[in-house]
CHARMM internal coordinates of N, CA and C (Angstrom, degrees):
IC EDIT
DIST 1 N 1 CA 1.5117
DIST 1 CA 1 C 1.5359
ANGL 1 N 1 CA 1 C 107.22
DIST 1 C 2 N 1.3283
ANGL 1 CA 1 C 2 N 118.24
DIHE 1 N 1 CA 1 C 2 N 134.83
DIST 2 N 2 CA 1.4436
ANGL 1 C 2 N 2 CA 116.53
DIHE 1 CA 1 C 2 N 2 CA 179.14
DIST 2 CA 2 C 1.5420
ANGL 2 N 2 CA 2 C 113.13
DIHE 1 C 2 N 2 CA 2 C -75.55
DIST 2 C 3 N 1.2921
ANGL 2 CA 2 C 3 N 112.13
DIHE 2 N 2 CA 2 C 3 N 153.34
DIST 3 N 3 CA 1.4545
ANGL 2 C 3 N 3 CA 123.78
DIHE 2 CA 2 C 3 N 3 CA 175.68
DIST 3 CA 3 C 1.4801
ANGL 3 N 3 CA 3 C 110.44
DIHE 2 C 3 N 3 CA 3 C -64.22
DIST 3 C 4 N 1.3906
ANGL 3 CA 3 C 4 N 119.10
DIHE 3 N 3 CA 3 C 4 N 127.75
DIST 4 N 4 CA 1.5497
ANGL 3 C 4 N 4 CA 118.25
DIHE 3 CA 3 C 4 N 4 CA -177.36
DIST 4 CA 4 C 1.4538
ANGL 4 N 4 CA 4 C 112.24
DIHE 3 C 4 N 4 CA 4 C -62.17
DIST 4 C 5 N 1.3793
ANGL 4 CA 4 C 5 N 119.30
DIHE 4 N 4 CA 4 C 5 N -34.69
DIST 5 N 5 CA 1.4955
ANGL 4 C 5 N 5 CA 119.47
DIHE 4 CA 4 C 5 N 5 CA -178.55
DIST 5 CA 5 C 1.5148
ANGL 5 N 5 CA 5 C 109.61
DIHE 4 C 5 N 5 CA 5 C -68.29
DIST 5 C 6 N 1.3305
ANGL 5 CA 5 C 6 N 121.65
DIHE 5 N 5 CA 5 C 6 N -27.49
DIST 6 N 6 CA 1.4510
ANGL 5 C 6 N 6 CA 125.85
DIHE 5 CA 5 C 6 N 6 CA 175.38
DIST 6 CA 6 C 1.5778
ANGL 6 N 6 CA 6 C 106.03
DIHE 5 C 6 N 6 CA 6 C -64.00
DIST 6 C 7 N 1.3617
ANGL 6 CA 6 C 7 N 114.59
DIHE 6 N 6 CA 6 C 7 N -54.13
DIST 7 N 7 CA 1.4739
ANGL 6 C 7 N 7 CA 116.46
DIHE 6 CA 6 C 7 N 7 CA -178.27
DIST 7 CA 7 C 1.4870
ANGL 7 N 7 CA 7 C 113.10
DIHE 6 C 7 N 7 CA 7 C -56.81
DIST 7 C 8 N 1.3188
ANGL 7 CA 7 C 8 N 113.57
DIHE 7 N 7 CA 7 C 8 N -44.33
DIST 8 N 8 CA 1.5488
ANGL 7 C 8 N 8 CA 119.99
DIHE 7 CA 7 C 8 N 8 CA -176.80
DIST 8 CA 8 C 1.5339
ANGL 8 N 8 CA 8 C 108.44
DIHE 7 C 8 N 8 CA 8 C -60.31
DIST 8 C 9 N 1.3513
ANGL 8 CA 8 C 9 N 115.66
DIHE 8 N 8 CA 8 C 9 N -40.08
DIST 9 N 9 CA 1.5135
ANGL 8 C 9 N 9 CA 120.14
DIHE 8 CA 8 C 9 N 9 CA 178.28
DIST 9 CA 9 C 1.5395
ANGL 9 N 9 CA 9 C 112.06
DIHE 8 C 9 N 9 CA 9 C -61.68
DIST 9 C 10 N 1.3122
ANGL 9 CA 9 C 10 N 118.11
DIHE 9 N 9 CA 9 C 10 N -35.96
DIST 10 N 10 CA 1.3878
ANGL 9 C 10 N 10 CA 121.08
DIHE 9 CA 9 C 10 N 10 CA 179.39
DIST 10 CA 10 C 1.4433
ANGL 10 N 10 CA 10 C 117.62
DIHE 9 C 10 N 10 CA 10 C -84.76
DIST 10 C 11 N 1.3702
ANGL 10 CA 10 C 11 N 118.69
DIHE 10 N 10 CA 10 C 11 N -0.49
DIST 11 N 11 CA 1.5017
ANGL 10 C 11 N 11 CA 124.66
DIHE 10 CA 10 C 11 N 11 CA 178.64
DIST 11 CA 11 C 1.4274
ANGL 11 N 11 CA 11 C 113.64
DIHE 10 C 11 N 11 CA 11 C -125.22
DIST 11 C 12 N 1.4141
ANGL 11 CA 11 C 12 N 122.10
DIHE 11 N 11 CA 11 C 12 N 5.36
DIST 12 N 12 CA 1.4637
ANGL 11 C 12 N 12 CA 120.05
DIHE 11 CA 11 C 12 N 12 CA 175.02
DIST 12 CA 12 C 1.4764
ANGL 12 N 12 CA 12 C 109.07
DIHE 11 C 12 N 12 CA 12 C -151.91
DIST 12 C 13 N 1.3571
ANGL 12 CA 12 C 13 N 117.34
DIHE 12 N 12 CA 12 C 13 N 160.29
DIST 13 N 13 CA 1.3740
ANGL 12 C 13 N 13 CA 124.80
DIHE 12 CA 12 C 13 N 13 CA 175.42
DIST 13 CA 13 C 1.5048
ANGL 13 N 13 CA 13 C 101.15
DIHE 12 C 13 N 13 CA 13 C -137.87
DIST 13 C 14 N 1.3998
ANGL 13 CA 13 C 14 N 115.11
DIHE 13 N 13 CA 13 C 14 N 136.17
DIST 14 N 14 CA 1.4277
ANGL 13 C 14 N 14 CA 122.58
DIHE 13 CA 13 C 14 N 14 CA 177.71
DIST 14 CA 14 C 1.4820
ANGL 14 N 14 CA 14 C 107.92
DIHE 13 C 14 N 14 CA 14 C -115.37
DIST 14 C 15 N 1.3772
ANGL 14 CA 14 C 15 N 117.57
DIHE 14 N 14 CA 14 C 15 N 132.72
DIST 15 N 15 CA 1.4874
ANGL 14 C 15 N 15 CA 122.84
DIHE 14 CA 14 C 15 N 15 CA -174.24
DIST 15 CA 15 C 1.5547
ANGL 15 N 15 CA 15 C 105.11
DIHE 14 C 15 N 15 CA 15 C -140.89
DIST 15 C 16 N 1.3556
ANGL 15 CA 15 C 16 N 116.18
DIHE 15 N 15 CA 15 C 16 N 148.55
DIST 16 N 16 CA 1.4958
ANGL 15 C 16 N 16 CA 117.54
DIHE 15 CA 15 C 16 N 16 CA 174.45
DIST 16 CA 16 C 1.5361
ANGL 16 N 16 CA 16 C 111.11
DIHE 15 C 16 N 16 CA 16 C -60.26
DIST 16 C 17 N 1.3162
ANGL 16 CA 16 C 17 N 113.51
DIHE 16 N 16 CA 16 C 17 N 151.97
DIST 17 N 17 CA 1.4492
ANGL 16 C 17 N 17 CA 116.38
DIHE 16 CA 16 C 17 N 17 CA -174.36
DIST 17 CA 17 C 1.4315
ANGL 17 N 17 CA 17 C 115.16
DIHE 16 C 17 N 17 CA 17 C -64.22
DIST 17 C 18 N 1.2680
ANGL 17 CA 17 C 18 N 126.23
DIHE 17 N 17 CA 17 C 18 N -17.96
DIST 18 N 18 CA 1.4507
ANGL 17 C 18 N 18 CA 125.86
DIHE 17 CA 17 C 18 N 18 CA 177.50
DIST 18 CA 18 C 1.5537
ANGL 18 N 18 CA 18 C 112.83
DIHE 17 C 18 N 18 CA 18 C -86.45
DIST 18 C 19 N 1.2683
ANGL 18 CA 18 C 19 N 114.50
DIHE 18 N 18 CA 18 C 19 N -14.16
DIST 19 N 19 CA 1.4897
ANGL 18 C 19 N 19 CA 121.67
DIHE 18 CA 18 C 19 N 19 CA -177.74
DIST 19 CA 19 C 1.5044
ANGL 19 N 19 CA 19 C 116.95
DIHE 18 C 19 N 19 CA 19 C -63.61
DIST 19 C 20 N 1.3201
ANGL 19 CA 19 C 20 N 113.92
DIHE 19 N 19 CA 19 C 20 N -25.47
DIST 20 N 20 CA 1.5289
ANGL 19 C 20 N 20 CA 121.08
DIHE 19 CA 19 C 20 N 20 CA -174.17
DIST 20 CA 20 C 1.5544
ANGL 20 N 20 CA 20 C 111.27
DIHE 19 C 20 N 20 CA 20 C -100.65
DIST 20 C 21 N 1.2770
ANGL 20 CA 20 C 21 N 120.39
DIHE 20 N 20 CA 20 C 21 N -1.20
DIST 21 N 21 CA 1.5318
ANGL 20 C 21 N 21 CA 122.60
DIHE 20 CA 20 C 21 N 21 CA -178.71
DIST 21 CA 21 C 1.3777
ANGL 21 N 21 CA 21 C 115.28
DIHE 20 C 21 N 21 CA 21 C -43.10
DIST 21 C 22 N 1.3967
ANGL 21 CA 21 C 22 N 115.91
DIHE 21 N 21 CA 21 C 22 N -48.19
DIST 22 N 22 CA 1.5930
ANGL 21 C 22 N 22 CA 121.08
DIHE 21 CA 21 C 22 N 22 CA -171.53
DIST 22 CA 22 C 1.5468
ANGL 22 N 22 CA 22 C 106.29
DIHE 21 C 22 N 22 CA 22 C -94.32
DIST 22 C 23 N 1.2175
ANGL 22 CA 22 C 23 N 125.56
DIHE 22 N 22 CA 22 C 23 N -11.66
DIST 23 N 23 CA 1.4554
ANGL 22 C 23 N 23 CA 122.06
DIHE 22 CA 22 C 23 N 23 CA -173.66
DIST 23 CA 23 C 1.5048
ANGL 23 N 23 CA 23 C 116.71
DIHE 22 C 23 N 23 CA 23 C -122.79
DIST 23 C 24 N 1.2786
ANGL 23 CA 23 C 24 N 117.25
DIHE 23 N 23 CA 23 C 24 N -2.38
DIST 24 N 24 CA 1.5148
ANGL 23 C 24 N 24 CA 121.27
DIHE 23 CA 23 C 24 N 24 CA -176.25
DIST 24 CA 24 C 1.4806
ANGL 24 N 24 CA 24 C 110.63
DIHE 23 C 24 N 24 CA 24 C -56.17
DIST 24 C 25 N 1.4062
ANGL 24 CA 24 C 25 N 118.60
DIHE 24 N 24 CA 24 C 25 N -46.57
DIST 25 N 25 CA 1.5028
ANGL 24 C 25 N 25 CA 121.01
DIHE 24 CA 24 C 25 N 25 CA -178.30
DIST 25 CA 25 C 1.5337
ANGL 25 N 25 CA 25 C 109.91
DIHE 24 C 25 N 25 CA 25 C -56.45
DIST 25 C 26 N 1.4499
ANGL 25 CA 25 C 26 N 113.08
DIHE 25 N 25 CA 25 C 26 N -48.04
DIST 26 N 26 CA 1.4142
ANGL 25 C 26 N 26 CA 118.81
DIHE 25 CA 25 C 26 N 26 CA -177.75
DIST 26 CA 26 C 1.5557
ANGL 26 N 26 CA 26 C 115.18
DIHE 25 C 26 N 26 CA 26 C -61.43
DIST 26 C 27 N 1.3820
ANGL 26 CA 26 C 27 N 114.97
DIHE 26 N 26 CA 26 C 27 N -35.23
DIST 27 N 27 CA 1.4603
ANGL 26 C 27 N 27 CA 123.02
DIHE 26 CA 26 C 27 N 27 CA 172.70
DIST 27 CA 27 C 1.4992
ANGL 27 N 27 CA 27 C 113.28
DIHE 26 C 27 N 27 CA 27 C -57.70
DIST 27 C 28 N 1.3923
ANGL 27 CA 27 C 28 N 110.76
DIHE 27 N 27 CA 27 C 28 N -48.61
DIST 28 N 28 CA 1.4478
ANGL 27 C 28 N 28 CA 117.98
DIHE 27 CA 27 C 28 N 28 CA -174.81
DIST 28 CA 28 C 1.5282
ANGL 28 N 28 CA 28 C 108.74
DIHE 27 C 28 N 28 CA 28 C -63.66
DIST 28 C 29 N 1.4420
ANGL 28 CA 28 C 29 N 115.91
DIHE 28 N 28 CA 28 C 29 N -38.29
DIST 29 N 29 CA 1.4262
ANGL 28 C 29 N 29 CA 116.19
DIHE 28 CA 28 C 29 N 29 CA -174.83
DIST 29 CA 29 C 1.5062
ANGL 29 N 29 CA 29 C 115.03
DIHE 28 C 29 N 29 CA 29 C -80.30
DIST 29 C 30 N 1.3431
ANGL 29 CA 29 C 30 N 115.68
DIHE 29 N 29 CA 29 C 30 N -30.88
DIST 30 N 30 CA 1.4644
ANGL 29 C 30 N 30 CA 117.64
DIHE 29 CA 29 C 30 N 30 CA -172.12
DIST 30 CA 30 C 1.5416
ANGL 30 N 30 CA 30 C 115.92
DIHE 29 C 30 N 30 CA 30 C -97.16
DIST 30 C 31 N 1.3594
ANGL 30 CA 30 C 31 N 117.93
DIHE 30 N 30 CA 30 C 31 N -21.28
DIST 31 N 31 CA 1.4524
ANGL 30 C 31 N 31 CA 120.09
DIHE 30 CA 30 C 31 N 31 CA -175.32
DIST 31 CA 31 C 1.5919
ANGL 31 N 31 CA 31 C 110.45
DIHE 30 C 31 N 31 CA 31 C -125.72
DIST 31 C 32 N 1.3749
ANGL 31 CA 31 C 32 N 110.59
DIHE 31 N 31 CA 31 C 32 N 149.94
DIST 32 N 32 CA 1.3849
ANGL 31 C 32 N 32 CA 117.70
DIHE 31 CA 31 C 32 N 32 CA 170.33
DIST 32 CA 32 C 1.4675
ANGL 32 N 32 CA 32 C 117.04
DIHE 31 C 32 N 32 CA 32 C -88.79
DIST 32 C 33 N 1.4347
ANGL 32 CA 32 C 33 N 111.88
DIHE 32 N 32 CA 32 C 33 N 78.58
DIST 33 N 33 CA 1.4993
ANGL 32 C 33 N 33 CA 117.76
DIHE 32 CA 32 C 33 N 33 CA -173.75
DIST 33 CA 33 C 1.5600
ANGL 33 N 33 CA 33 C 110.14
DIHE 32 C 33 N 33 CA 33 C -121.99
DIST 33 C 34 N 1.2590
ANGL 33 CA 33 C 34 N 113.77
DIHE 33 N 33 CA 33 C 34 N 158.19
DIST 34 N 34 CA 1.4562
ANGL 33 C 34 N 34 CA 118.73
DIHE 33 CA 33 C 34 N 34 CA 168.64
DIST 34 CA 34 C 1.4917
ANGL 34 N 34 CA 34 C 105.63
DIHE 33 C 34 N 34 CA 34 C -104.60
DIST 34 C 35 N 1.3654
ANGL 34 CA 34 C 35 N 116.73
DIHE 34 N 34 CA 34 C 35 N 121.43
DIST 35 N 35 CA 1.5534
ANGL 34 C 35 N 35 CA 118.59
DIHE 34 CA 34 C 35 N 35 CA 178.88
DIST 35 CA 35 C 1.5563
ANGL 35 N 35 CA 35 C 108.85
DIHE 34 C 35 N 35 CA 35 C -105.97
DIST 35 C 36 N 1.3708
ANGL 35 CA 35 C 36 N 111.14
DIHE 35 N 35 CA 35 C 36 N 118.61
DIST 36 N 36 CA 1.5217
ANGL 35 C 36 N 36 CA 118.64
DIHE 35 CA 35 C 36 N 36 CA -174.81
DIST 36 CA 36 C 1.5129
ANGL 36 N 36 CA 36 C 105.29
DIHE 35 C 36 N 36 CA 36 C -108.13
DIST 36 C 37 N 1.3304
ANGL 36 CA 36 C 37 N 122.51
DIHE 36 N 36 CA 36 C 37 N 134.04
DIST 37 N 37 CA 1.3763
ANGL 36 C 37 N 37 CA 127.55
DIHE 36 CA 36 C 37 N 37 CA 169.64
DIST 37 CA 37 C 1.5201
ANGL 37 N 37 CA 37 C 110.10
DIHE 36 C 37 N 37 CA 37 C -90.74
DIST 37 C 38 N 1.3273
ANGL 37 CA 37 C 38 N 118.57
DIHE 37 N 37 CA 37 C 38 N 125.87
DIST 38 N 38 CA 1.4306
ANGL 37 C 38 N 38 CA 118.14
DIHE 37 CA 37 C 38 N 38 CA -170.38
DIST 38 CA 38 C 1.6073
ANGL 38 N 38 CA 38 C 104.89
DIHE 37 C 38 N 38 CA 38 C -145.99
DIST 38 C 39 N 1.3269
ANGL 38 CA 38 C 39 N 113.19
DIHE 38 N 38 CA 38 C 39 N 93.01
DIST 39 N 39 CA 1.4804
ANGL 38 C 39 N 39 CA 122.21
DIHE 38 CA 38 C 39 N 39 CA 174.22
DIST 39 CA 39 C 1.5185
ANGL 39 N 39 CA 39 C 115.84
DIHE 38 C 39 N 39 CA 39 C 36.72
DIST 39 C 40 N 1.2463
ANGL 39 CA 39 C 40 N 118.57
DIHE 39 N 39 CA 39 C 40 N 70.63
DIST 40 N 40 CA 1.4523
ANGL 39 C 40 N 40 CA 122.10
DIHE 39 CA 39 C 40 N 40 CA 172.95
DIST 40 CA 40 C 1.5119
ANGL 40 N 40 CA 40 C 116.58
DIHE 39 C 40 N 40 CA 40 C 95.58
DIST 40 C 41 N 1.2900
ANGL 40 CA 40 C 41 N 112.68
DIHE 40 N 40 CA 40 C 41 N -0.53
DIST 41 N 41 CA 1.5037
ANGL 40 C 41 N 41 CA 114.34
DIHE 40 CA 40 C 41 N 41 CA 175.92
DIST 41 CA 41 C 1.5716
ANGL 41 N 41 CA 41 C 108.84
DIHE 40 C 41 N 41 CA 41 C -153.67
DIST 41 C 42 N 1.3695
ANGL 41 CA 41 C 42 N 114.11
DIHE 41 N 41 CA 41 C 42 N 169.12
DIST 42 N 42 CA 1.4820
ANGL 41 C 42 N 42 CA 119.59
DIHE 41 CA 41 C 42 N 42 CA -179.97
DIST 42 CA 42 C 1.4957
ANGL 42 N 42 CA 42 C 106.03
DIHE 41 C 42 N 42 CA 42 C -113.33
DIST 42 C 43 N 1.2814
ANGL 42 CA 42 C 43 N 115.61
DIHE 42 N 42 CA 42 C 43 N 144.63
DIST 43 N 43 CA 1.5421
ANGL 42 C 43 N 43 CA 121.73
DIHE 42 CA 42 C 43 N 43 CA 172.41
DIST 43 CA 43 C 1.4432
ANGL 43 N 43 CA 43 C 106.25
DIHE 42 C 43 N 43 CA 43 C -114.42
DIST 43 C 44 N 1.2844
ANGL 43 CA 43 C 44 N 117.92
DIHE 43 N 43 CA 43 C 44 N 119.31
DIST 44 N 44 CA 1.4640
ANGL 43 C 44 N 44 CA 125.44
DIHE 43 CA 43 C 44 N 44 CA 174.60
DIST 44 CA 44 C 1.4972
ANGL 44 N 44 CA 44 C 109.03
DIHE 43 C 44 N 44 CA 44 C -97.30
DIST 44 C 45 N 1.2827
ANGL 44 CA 44 C 45 N 111.73
DIHE 44 N 44 CA 44 C 45 N 116.98
DIST 45 N 45 CA 1.5312
ANGL 44 C 45 N 45 CA 116.15
DIHE 44 CA 44 C 45 N 45 CA 178.75
DIST 45 CA 45 C 1.4901
ANGL 45 N 45 CA 45 C 113.92
DIHE 44 C 45 N 45 CA 45 C -119.64
DIST 45 C 46 N 1.3149
ANGL 45 CA 45 C 46 N 113.54
DIHE 45 N 45 CA 45 C 46 N 132.32
DIST 46 N 46 CA 1.4752
ANGL 45 C 46 N 46 CA 121.77
DIHE 45 CA 45 C 46 N 46 CA 178.98
DIST 46 CA 46 C 1.4826
ANGL 46 N 46 CA 46 C 114.07
DIHE 45 C 46 N 46 CA 46 C -166.07
DIST 46 C 47 N 1.2640
ANGL 46 CA 46 C 47 N 118.53
DIHE 46 N 46 CA 46 C 47 N -175.95
DIST 47 N 47 CA 1.5302
ANGL 46 C 47 N 47 CA 122.27
DIHE 46 CA 46 C 47 N 47 CA 173.86
DIST 47 CA 47 C 1.4573
ANGL 47 N 47 CA 47 C 111.69
DIHE 46 C 47 N 47 CA 47 C -58.54
DIST 47 C 48 N 1.3007
ANGL 47 CA 47 C 48 N 121.24
DIHE 47 N 47 CA 47 C 48 N 157.55
DIST 48 N 48 CA 1.4031
ANGL 47 C 48 N 48 CA 124.70
DIHE 47 CA 47 C 48 N 48 CA 174.04
DIST 48 CA 48 C 1.5245
ANGL 48 N 48 CA 48 C 111.99
DIHE 47 C 48 N 48 CA 48 C -53.82
DIST 48 C 49 N 1.3195
ANGL 48 CA 48 C 49 N 119.27
DIHE 48 N 48 CA 48 C 49 N -41.83
DIST 49 N 49 CA 1.4301
ANGL 48 C 49 N 49 CA 120.38
DIHE 48 CA 48 C 49 N 49 CA -179.10
DIST 49 CA 49 C 1.5707
ANGL 49 N 49 CA 49 C 113.74
DIHE 48 C 49 N 49 CA 49 C -64.94
DIST 49 C 50 N 1.3164
ANGL 49 CA 49 C 50 N 111.19
DIHE 49 N 49 CA 49 C 50 N -40.20
DIST 50 N 50 CA 1.4998
ANGL 49 C 50 N 50 CA 117.20
DIHE 49 CA 49 C 50 N 50 CA 176.82
DIST 50 CA 50 C 1.5315
ANGL 50 N 50 CA 50 C 115.36
DIHE 49 C 50 N 50 CA 50 C -67.31
DIST 50 C 51 N 1.3270
ANGL 50 CA 50 C 51 N 112.96
DIHE 50 N 50 CA 50 C 51 N -39.89
DIST 51 N 51 CA 1.4983
ANGL 50 C 51 N 51 CA 122.30
DIHE 50 CA 50 C 51 N 51 CA 173.96
DIST 51 CA 51 C 1.4151
ANGL 51 N 51 CA 51 C 115.70
DIHE 50 C 51 N 51 CA 51 C -57.63
DIST 51 C 52 N 1.3640
ANGL 51 CA 51 C 52 N 111.09
DIHE 51 N 51 CA 51 C 52 N -45.22
DIST 52 N 52 CA 1.5293
ANGL 51 C 52 N 52 CA 118.33
DIHE 51 CA 51 C 52 N 52 CA 176.25
DIST 52 CA 52 C 1.5772
ANGL 52 N 52 CA 52 C 112.35
DIHE 51 C 52 N 52 CA 52 C -63.56
DIST 52 C 53 N 1.3216
ANGL 52 CA 52 C 53 N 116.04
DIHE 52 N 52 CA 52 C 53 N -42.76
DIST 53 N 53 CA 1.4446
ANGL 52 C 53 N 53 CA 120.92
DIHE 52 CA 52 C 53 N 53 CA 177.08
DIST 53 CA 53 C 1.5837
ANGL 53 N 53 CA 53 C 111.74
DIHE 52 C 53 N 53 CA 53 C -60.69
DIST 53 C 54 N 1.3543
ANGL 53 CA 53 C 54 N 105.95
DIHE 53 N 53 CA 53 C 54 N -48.49
DIST 54 N 54 CA 1.4539
ANGL 53 C 54 N 54 CA 114.55
DIHE 53 CA 53 C 54 N 54 CA -174.00
DIST 54 CA 54 C 1.5723
ANGL 54 N 54 CA 54 C 109.94
DIHE 53 C 54 N 54 CA 54 C -64.70
DIST 54 C 55 N 1.3517
ANGL 54 CA 54 C 55 N 113.71
DIHE 54 N 54 CA 54 C 55 N -38.68
DIST 55 N 55 CA 1.4845
ANGL 54 C 55 N 55 CA 118.10
DIHE 54 CA 54 C 55 N 55 CA 178.16
DIST 55 CA 55 C 1.4968
ANGL 55 N 55 CA 55 C 114.12
DIHE 54 C 55 N 55 CA 55 C -63.10
DIST 55 C 56 N 1.2770
ANGL 55 CA 55 C 56 N 115.68
DIHE 55 N 55 CA 55 C 56 N -38.21
DIST 56 N 56 CA 1.4633
ANGL 55 C 56 N 56 CA 120.67
DIHE 55 CA 55 C 56 N 56 CA 173.96
DIST 56 CA 56 C 1.4351
ANGL 56 N 56 CA 56 C 114.21
DIHE 55 C 56 N 56 CA 56 C -67.36
DIST 56 C 57 N 1.3744
ANGL 56 CA 56 C 57 N 120.25
DIHE 56 N 56 CA 56 C 57 N -41.11
DIST 57 N 57 CA 1.3790
ANGL 56 C 57 N 57 CA 128.40
DIHE 56 CA 56 C 57 N 57 CA 172.97
DIST 57 CA 57 C 1.5368
ANGL 57 N 57 CA 57 C 110.10
DIHE 56 C 57 N 57 CA 57 C -55.75
DIST 57 C 58 N 1.3053
ANGL 57 CA 57 C 58 N 119.25
DIHE 57 N 57 CA 57 C 58 N -49.65
DIST 58 N 58 CA 1.3921
ANGL 57 C 58 N 58 CA 124.19
DIHE 57 CA 57 C 58 N 58 CA -178.62
DIST 58 CA 58 C 1.5691
ANGL 58 N 58 CA 58 C 112.64
DIHE 57 C 58 N 58 CA 58 C -64.89
DIST 58 C 59 N 1.2802
ANGL 58 CA 58 C 59 N 112.40
DIHE 58 N 58 CA 58 C 59 N -38.82
DIST 59 N 59 CA 1.4919
ANGL 58 C 59 N 59 CA 118.28
DIHE 58 CA 58 C 59 N 59 CA -175.03
DIST 59 CA 59 C 1.5872
ANGL 59 N 59 CA 59 C 106.76
DIHE 58 C 59 N 59 CA 59 C -66.11
DIST 59 C 60 N 1.3845
ANGL 59 CA 59 C 60 N 114.01
DIHE 59 N 59 CA 59 C 60 N -42.18
DIST 60 N 60 CA 1.4445
ANGL 59 C 60 N 60 CA 121.84
DIHE 59 CA 59 C 60 N 60 CA 178.11
DIST 60 CA 60 C 1.5044
ANGL 60 N 60 CA 60 C 113.86
DIHE 59 C 60 N 60 CA 60 C -55.75
DIST 60 C 61 N 1.4077
ANGL 60 CA 60 C 61 N 114.02
DIHE 60 N 60 CA 60 C 61 N -37.34
DIST 61 N 61 CA 1.4173
ANGL 60 C 61 N 61 CA 119.06
DIHE 60 CA 60 C 61 N 61 CA 178.64
DIST 61 CA 61 C 1.5082
ANGL 61 N 61 CA 61 C 115.20
DIHE 60 C 61 N 61 CA 61 C -93.57
DIST 61 C 62 N 1.2874
ANGL 61 CA 61 C 62 N 120.76
DIHE 61 N 61 CA 61 C 62 N 18.92
DIST 62 N 62 CA 1.3692
ANGL 61 C 62 N 62 CA 125.98
DIHE 61 CA 61 C 62 N 62 CA 173.45
DIST 62 CA 62 C 1.5186
ANGL 62 N 62 CA 62 C 118.95
DIHE 61 C 62 N 62 CA 62 C 78.25
DIST 62 C 63 N 1.3610
ANGL 62 CA 62 C 63 N 117.69
DIHE 62 N 62 CA 62 C 63 N 12.76
DIST 63 N 63 CA 1.4321
ANGL 62 C 63 N 63 CA 121.98
DIHE 62 CA 62 C 63 N 63 CA -179.01
DIST 63 CA 63 C 1.4509
ANGL 63 N 63 CA 63 C 110.81
DIHE 62 C 63 N 63 CA 63 C -78.91
DIST 63 C 64 N 1.2454
ANGL 63 CA 63 C 64 N 120.01
DIHE 63 N 63 CA 63 C 64 N 115.59
DIST 64 N 64 CA 1.5314
ANGL 63 C 64 N 64 CA 119.81
DIHE 63 CA 63 C 64 N 64 CA 176.69
DIST 64 CA 64 C 1.4460
ANGL 64 N 64 CA 64 C 114.50
DIHE 63 C 64 N 64 CA 64 C -83.71
DIST 64 C 65 N 1.3517
ANGL 64 CA 64 C 65 N 113.35
DIHE 64 N 64 CA 64 C 65 N 142.89
DIST 65 N 65 CA 1.4582
ANGL 64 C 65 N 65 CA 123.68
DIHE 64 CA 64 C 65 N 65 CA -175.87
DIST 65 CA 65 C 1.3610
ANGL 65 N 65 CA 65 C 110.98
DIHE 64 C 65 N 65 CA 65 C -119.92
DIST 65 C 66 N 1.4160
ANGL 65 CA 65 C 66 N 123.23
DIHE 65 N 65 CA 65 C 66 N 130.93
DIST 66 N 66 CA 1.3671
ANGL 65 C 66 N 66 CA 118.65
DIHE 65 CA 65 C 66 N 66 CA 178.76
DIST 66 CA 66 C 1.4639
ANGL 66 N 66 CA 66 C 118.31
DIHE 65 C 66 N 66 CA 66 C -66.19
END
COOR INIT
IC SEED 1 N 1 CA 1 C
IC BUILD
């Protein structure tokens, strides 16, 4: 049985709330993600494939992820 934290890591990205200022619109248009605002940060939730693609997209734009 897979470890729940491993599954969670493959289906979500957590970034500071100011990290998406310039790329939020592009994320909404290009990826099938749910973007949740949660007290000082955003939680991006999606399928493992979309999370992997979005992670690469964010990295190319200089968004640091914890």
